[in-house]
C-alpha positions in Angstrom: 16.6 -6.8 2.1 15.7 -10.2 3.1 14.7 -13.5 1.4 13.6 -16.5 2.6 14.6 -20.6 2.7 12.0 -22.3 1.8 11.3 -26.0 2.9 10.5 -28.0 -0.3 9.3 -31.6 -0.8 12.5 -33.3 -2.1 14.9 -32.8 0.6 18.1 -33.4 -1.5 17.3 -29.8 -2.8 17.5 -26.5 -1.3 15.3 -23.4 -2.4 15.6 -19.9 -1.2 14.5 -16.2 -2.8 16.6 -13.2 -3.0 15.2 -9.7 -3.5 17.0 -7.8 -6.3 16.4 -3.9 -7.2 13.7 -3.4 -9.8 16.5 -0.9 -11.6 15.3 2.2 -12.4 12.2 4.1 -11.5 10.4 6.8 -12.8 8.6 9.0 -10.1 6.1 11.4 -10.8 4.7 13.4 -7.7 2.0 16.3 -7.2 2.1 20.0 -5.8 0.5 19.6 -2.4 3.2 18.0 -0.7 6.1 18.3 -3.1 9.0 17.6 -0.3 7.2 15.3 1.5 5.8 13.1 -1.9 9.4 13.1 -2.9 11.0 11.7 0.0 8.3 8.8 0.5 9.8 7.8 -2.8 13.3 8.6 -2.8 13.7 6.8 0.6 12.6 2.8 -0.2 14.0 3.2 -3.6 17.2 4.0 -2.4 17.2 1.4 0.9 16.1 -1.1 -2.2 19.4 -0.1 -4.1 17.8 1.3 -7.4 18.0 4.6 -9.0 15.5 7.4 -9.7 14.1 9.9 -12.5 11.4 12.2 -10.9 9.3 14.7 -12.5 8.0 17.4 -9.9 4.8 19.3 -10.5 4.7 22.3 -12.6 3.6 24.1 -10.0 6.0 23.4 -7.4 9.4 22.8 -9.2 11.8 24.5 -7.0 11.6 22.1 -3.8 12.8 19.2 -5.9 15.8 20.9 -7.9 16.6 22.0 -4.2 16.4 18.5 -2.9 18.5 17.3 -6.0 21.1 19.7 -5.0 21.5 18.5 -1.5 21.9 14.9 -2.7 24.5 15.8 -4.6 26.0 18.2 -1.4 26.1 15.1 0.2 27.9 12.9 -1.9 25.5 10.7 -4.0 26.7 10.1 -7.8 25.8 11.4 -10.6 23.2 9.9 -11.7 21.2 8.1 -8.7 19.2 10.7 -8.5 17.7 12.4 -11.2 15.2 15.3 -11.2 13.6 16.7 -14.4 10.8 19.6 -14.6 8.3 20.0 -16.7 4.5 19.4 -17.8 2.7 15.8 -17.6 3.0 16.0 -21.6 5.4 15.8 -22.6 7.8 15.4 -19.2 5.9 12.4 -17.3 4.6 10.7 -20.9 8.5 10.6 -21.8 9.2 8.9 -18.7 5.7 6.6 -18.6 6.9 5.2 -22.0 10.8 4.8 -21.5 12.0 1.4 -21.9 14.5 1.8 -19.6 12.5 2.6 -16.9 11.2 -0.6 -15.1 8.9 1.2 -12.5 6.7 3.7 -12.1 5.5 5.3 -8.7 3.1 8.2 -9.3 1.0 10.3 -6.9 -1.5 12.5 -8.1 -5.2 12.3 -9.5 -7.1 8.6 -10.5 -7.3 9.9 -14.0 -3.7 11.0 -15.1 -3.4 7.3 -12.6 -5.4 5.6 -15.4 -3.2 7.1 -18.7 -0.2 5.7 -16.7 -1.4 2.2 -16.2 -2.3 2.0 -19.7 1.0 3.6 -21.1 2.9 1.1 -19.0 0.7 -1.8 -20.4 1.1 -0.4 -24.2 5.0 -0.2 -23.7 7.4 -2.4 -21.9 4.9 -3.6 -18.8 6.6 -1.6 -16.4 5.0 -2.4 -13.2 3.0 0.5 -11.4 2.3 1.9 -8.1 -0.1 4.3 -8.1 -1.6 6.5 -4.9 -4.5 8.3 -6.3 -7.8 10.7 -5.2 -9.7 9.8 -2.2 -13.2 10.8 -0.9 -13.0 10.2 2.3 -15.8 9.5 4.8 -15.6 10.0 8.6 -18.2 8.3 10.8 -19.2 10.4 14.3 -21.2 8.0 16.3 -23.8 8.7 19.0 -21.3 8.0 22.0 -17.9 10.0 20.2 -16.4 12.8 22.3 -17.8 15.7 20.0 -14.8 17.9 21.1 -12.6 15.4 20.2 -14.4 14.1 16.8 -14.6 18.1 16.3 -11.1 18.6 16.6 -10.4 15.5 14.1 -12.8 16.2 11.5 -11.4 19.9 11.8 -7.9 18.5 11.0 -9.0 16.0 8.5 -10.3 19.0 5.8 -8.8 21.6 6.8 -5.1 20.5 7.1 -3.1 22.1 4.2 -6.1 24.2 2.6 -8.2 21.3 2.1 -5.9 20.0 -0.7 -5.2 16.6 0.7 -5.8 13.6 -1.1 -7.4 12.2 2.3 -9.0 14.7 3.1 -12.1 13.6 5.5 -14.9 15.5 2.9 -17.6 13.2 3.9 -18.2 13.5 7.1 -21.5 11.4 8.5 -22.8 12.4 12.0 -25.4 10.3 13.9 -29.1 12.2 13.3 -29.4 12.3 17.6 -26.4 14.8 17.5 -26.2 16.2 14.6 -27.0 19.6 15.4 -24.8 20.1 18.5 -22.0 18.6 16.3 -22.7 21.0 13.6 -22.6 24.0 16.0 -19.3 22.5 17.0 -17.6 22.3 13.3 -19.0 25.5 13.0 -17.2 27.6 15.7 -14.0 25.8 15.1 -13.6 26.5 11.4 -15.1 30.3 12.4 -11.5 30.5 14.3 -9.1 29.8 11.3 -6.6 32.6 11.0 -6.3 33.3 6.8 -2.9 34.4 5.3 0.6 34.0 4.6 1.9 35.8 8.2 3.3 33.7 11.2 0.7 31.8 13.2 -1.8 31.7 9.7 -3.5 28.2 10.0 -5.0 28.3 6.0 -3.2 30.0 3.0 -4.7 30.4 -0.7 -5.6 27.2 -2.9 -2.1 26.8 -5.1 -3.0 29.0 -8.2 -6.0 29.8 -10.4 -7.2 26.9 -11.6 -7.6 25.3 -8.4 -9.2 28.2 -6.5 -11.9 28.4 -9.8 -12.4 24.5 -9.2 -12.9 25.0 -5.7 -15.5 28.1 -6.2 -17.2 25.8 -8.7 -17.7 23.2 -6.2 -19.0 25.9 -3.7 -21.7 26.9 -6.4 -22.5 23.7 -7.2 -23.5 22.5 -3.4 -25.8 26.0 -3.4 -27.8 25.2 -6.6 -28.3 21.1 -5.5 -29.7 22.3 -2.6 -27.0 22.1 0.7 -27.4 24.4 3.3 -24.2 26.7 3.3 -23.6 27.7 6.7 -20.2 29.1 6.6 -18.1 30.5 4.2 -18.2 29.7 0.6 -16.6 33.0 -0.7 -13.2 34.4 -1.6 -11.3 35.7 1.2 -9.8 39.7 0.4 -9.4 40.8 -3.0 -5.8 39.5 -3.2 -4.5 36.0 -3.6 -6.8 32.8 -4.1 -8.1 32.4 -0.3 -11.1 30.6 -0.2 -13.0 31.2 3.3 -13.4 27.7 5.5 -16.7 26.8 4.1 -19.4 23.9 5.9 -22.2 22.9 4.3 -25.0 21.3 5.9 -27.8 18.6 4.8 -26.0 17.3 2.0 -27.2 14.3 0.7 -25.5 11.3 -1.1 -26.2 12.6 -4.5 -25.2 15.8 -4.2 -21.7 16.7 -6.5 -20.2 17.8 -3.5 -20.4 14.5 -1.7 -19.5 12.8 -4.7 -16.1 14.6 -6.0 -13.0 15.7 -4.7 -12.9 19.0 -4.2 -9.3 19.7 -3.1 -10.2 22.9 -1.3 -11.5 23.7 2.2 -14.9 22.6 1.9 -16.6 20.5 4.4 -19.8 18.2 4.0 -21.9 17.0 7.2 -24.5 14.6 6.5 -27.3 12.7 8.4 -27.2 9.0 9.2 -29.6 6.9 11.2 -28.0 3.7 11.9 -24.5 2.5 11.7 -24.7 -0.2 9.0 -26.6 2.6 7.0 -23.8 4.8 7.7 -20.8 2.3 6.4 -22.8 1.5 3.4 -22.9 4.8 2.5 -19.3 5.3 3.0 -18.3 2.2 1.4 -20.5 3.8 -1.6 -18.0 5.6 -3.7 -15.5 4.7 -6.2 -12.3 5.7 -3.7 -11.3 3.5 -0.6 -8.1 5.6 0.1 -8.8 6.9 4.1 -11.4 7.2 6.1 -12.5 7.7 10.3 -14.3 7.1 13.3 -15.2 8.4 16.2 -16.5 6.9 18.7 -15.5 6.2 23.0 -16.6 2.1 22.2 -13.5 0.6 21.2 -15.7 -2.4 19.8 -17.5 -0.4 18.0 -15.0 1.8 16.6 -12.6 -1.5 15.2 -16.0 -3.4 14.2 -16.5 -0.1 11.9 -12.4 0.1 11.1 -12.4 -3.2 9.5 -15.8 -3.0 7.6 -14.7 0.2 6.2 -13.1 0.1 2.4 -10.3 2.3 2.9 -6.5 1.5 3.0 -6.2 3.5 6.1 -8.7 4.1 8.7 -8.1 6.6 11.9 -9.9 6.0 15.4 -10.5 9.3 17.3 -8.1 11.2 14.9 -7.0 11.7 11.3 -4.4 12.7 9.6 -1.9 10.9 11.8 0.7 9.8 9.5 4.2 7.8 10.5 6.8 6.2 8.5 5.9 3.3 10.1 2.8 2.6 8.9 1.6 2.0 4.8 -0.4 4.8 3.1 -2.1 3.8 0.1 -5.8 3.2 -1.2 -8.4 0.8 -2.0 -10.4 0.6 -5.4 -9.4 3.6 -7.4 -7.5 5.3 -5.4 -4.2 2.8 -5.7 -2.6 0.0 -6.3 0.5 -0.9 -4.1 1.6 1.2 -0.7 3.9 4.1 0.6 6.1 3.9 3.4 6.7 1.6 6.0 8.4 -1.9 4.9 5.6 -2.6 2.5 6.6 0.0 0.0 9.9 -2.2 0.1 8.0 -4.7 -2.2 7.5 -2.0 -4.7 11.1 -1.7 -5.8 12.6 -5.2 -5.5 12.1 -8.3 -8.0 11.8 -11.5 -5.9 14.3 -14.2 -7.2 13.8 -18.1 -6.8 17.2 -19.9 -6.5 17.1 -23.8 -5.9 20.2 -26.4 -6.1 20.9 -29.8 -5.3 22.8 -30.3 -1.7 23.0 -34.2 -2.2 26.0 -34.1 -4.4 28.1 -31.9 -1.9 30.8 -32.9 -0.1 29.8 -35.4 2.8 27.1 -36.7 0.9 27.6 -39.5 -2.2 26.9 -38.2 -5.9 24.1 -39.5 -7.6 25.2 -42.3 -9.7 27.3 -43.5 -6.7 24.2 -43.2 -4.2 22.7 -45.6 -6.8 24.9 -48.1 -6.5 26.5 -47.6 -3.2 24.9 -50.6 -0.9 27.4 -51.2 2.1 28.5 -47.6 2.2 29.9 -47.3 5.7 26.8 -45.0 6.4 24.8 -47.9 5.6 22.2 -45.6 4.0 22.2 -46.3 0.6 21.6 -50.1 -0.6 21.4 -52.4 -3.7 18.3 -54.2 -5.1 16.9 -57.0 -2.3 18.6 -55.1 0.7 16.5 -55.4 3.4 15.9 -52.3 5.6 13.5 -51.3 8.4 11.5 -48.3 8.3 12.1 -45.4 10.7 11.3 -41.8 11.3 8.5 -41.4 9.8 6.2 -38.8 10.9 3.3 -39.0 8.7 2.4 -42.3 9.2 4.4 -43.6 12.4 3.1 -46.8 12.6 4.6 -48.1 9.8 8.3 -47.5 12.3 9.6 -50.7 12.9 8.0 -52.5 10.1 10.3 -54.8 8.0 10.9 -54.6 3.9 12.8 -55.3 1.0 14.2 -53.0 -1.6 13.0 -53.0 -5.0 14.6 -50.2 -6.8 16.1 -46.5 -6.6 14.5 -44.0 -8.5 17.1 -41.5 -9.6 14.5 -38.5 -10.3 12.9 -38.1 -7.1 16.0 -39.8 -5.0 14.0 -42.3 -3.5 13.7 -46.1 -2.7 11.0 -48.2 -3.8 10.5 -50.8 -0.8 8.1 -53.7 -0.7 6.8 -54.0 3.1 7.1 -57.3 4.4 3.5 -57.4 6.2 1.1 -56.6 3.2 3.4 -56.8 0.2 2.2 -52.7 -0.4 4.8 -51.0 -2.1 6.3 -47.2 -0.6 8.6 -44.9 -1.9 11.0 -43.4 1.0 14.1 -41.1 1.4 17.0 -43.2 2.4 16.9 -40.9 5.8 13.9 -43.4 6.0 15.5 -46.5 6.2 17.5 -48.6 8.1 19.8 -51.4 7.1 19.0 -54.9 8.9 22.2 -56.6 9.5 
């Protein structure tokens, strides 16, 4: 961790910052990427010298316990990394309220994120980092490489059975290429192999609750007038498998276009102009991620800069790296995970300022005020004759003669009167030279 040295106006003082561990960090992670979410929390926490109490999801408790045991085997001292299992209430609530926990990191739904922020405000004002929900847009431009764009949309939506907070579930396609692109997306989705055996791409939803939620959104899509182009039903008779589903002719007012589904359900929408696409892409309370597909880098970068999202992928999707930050705009969260930016979450910045004029080799304050005639010639009594030198902000004053009026201890400056026009100046000692 690196602080800064800070130039300040008073050159007889020195200022610097240091970064210190925030203390005990409470972590609450979701079920969709249980080991990855744990690693995104623990790595910067340890790097900053903090300790952690982590609550895993009640749906996926074993991976966190396994990681805690591996940490123990690796030699981490007892109490550095702690894992508790249980439901959000009471376990998550206790973590959020505990007075000794100075920081909370939460990944999950926007609704629960609001509750954690509220609890932090009601208790010890612990700092909060939130990585929340999303309804991410992907803009497919007229000049896009359609095969590449279809690959990006496929991965962006169907990765992890659609159970991904940054899933590209709102795909905005230029109307001139809409039908061709829809056909490519349907063809790719038809090739998905479902199951749990080796070689399968899509497994089941995490539990019956999530399965029923996804199927409910599919029914809403049909009822509200979207065209079901693929899937929309259960796969098999056992397990919570949902067939890859694609809706076309989706409009912005439909539930499936506004709410996070967290399942393998793709929505394909038309747009006429890029300005329209940007307005519609940003017309959401979320801002976690977005994508752009275009073979014109100027077009792609122009769109990326206008999208209100913490991550924008161009001609790809879900391309993650530990060195790149991740987090959201708006209701998709506060703060960033991964990368150097994540370290800011777990430190306090302390400013330290101290005098340097009274160190060895420099006269003390009282001595400096009274030490006219010092060997170095830089300290003067009232009435001493001096010449101005080394003045960068007003170089025309260099070489001007003046008379010392007084010495101001508070600012450590001399008040001198210029010979030329009688104007008085407040100057540091090093800006004066003795006139012999």
